[in-house]
N, C-alpha and C positions, 0 to 999 in steps of 0.2 A: 501496500499500500504505501502511495507517497504520502507526503507531510498534508498535504490538502485532503486526498481521501480519509486520514485519522482524522483531520479537524471535523471533516462530513460525519465523520460514524460517532464520534464524540457526540456530535448535536443530534444525529437522530437515535442513538442508543437512550440520551436520555430525554428524549421526546416517547419513545415507546414506552419506556420504564414509568414514565409520569400517565400516560394515556392508555395503557395495556390494562385487561382486566385479570390476565393472565400473570402467572410468576415469572418474571424475567430475570431472576437473578442468576440464572444460568446460560444468559443470551450471550451468544459468541456470532461474530462477523459471518458466518457461514447459517445461524440458524435461519433454518424454515420459516418465515414469519407465519404465513397464511396456516401451512402446512401443520405447524407444530401449536395453531391455535394461538399466537401470542397476538395475531389481529384478526378480525372479520371484515366483513364490508363497509361498516361504519367507520372502523379503526385506519380502513384504507382511504377513505374519504378524508378524515382527519388528518392522514400522513401528507397526501396529496397536498392538502392547504398548506400545511406547514411547511413541505418542500418550497411550493411556489412563494409564499413569504419570506423565508428565511433566506433562499439563495436567489429570489426575485427573477422565478423562472414562470416561463408559462408552458405547461405540460401539454403535446398536443393528442387527441384522443389515441393518434398510432401509434403512442409510446408507453399505453398502457398494456403492457404485455408481463407475463411471468417473469420472463428472465429479468426486467429492468429493476421489479420492486418485490422479488422472491425473498432476498435477505441484505441485512445491513451492506454487506459487501457489495452487491449488486445495486443496489440506491446508491451508494456511493461512486461507483463507475460512472454511474448513468449521470448523475449530477456534475459530476465532473466533466463529461463530455457535454452535457448541456450549458454547461457555463463556459466553456472553451469556446463553443460555437457561437455562444452569444457574443465573446471579447471580440470576433470576427470582424 
């Protein structure tokens, strides 16, 4: 992970810990957030809103794929890519 991804991971992990009704004490960067019950569809909506606000992103409908949001690591990679594209 890059330093920027680590920063993203810290923010995303803190958000998840604050907003999940599940036990997040064992949350790892590769924990499958939806398959392991950390987040449900409402949690996903909150997560998208958080990412858009926190990182000044606009998430396109075509970006709503499991690969982009399945874990903290996937979210970090996705956010880093979106921020890089936005900076161009």
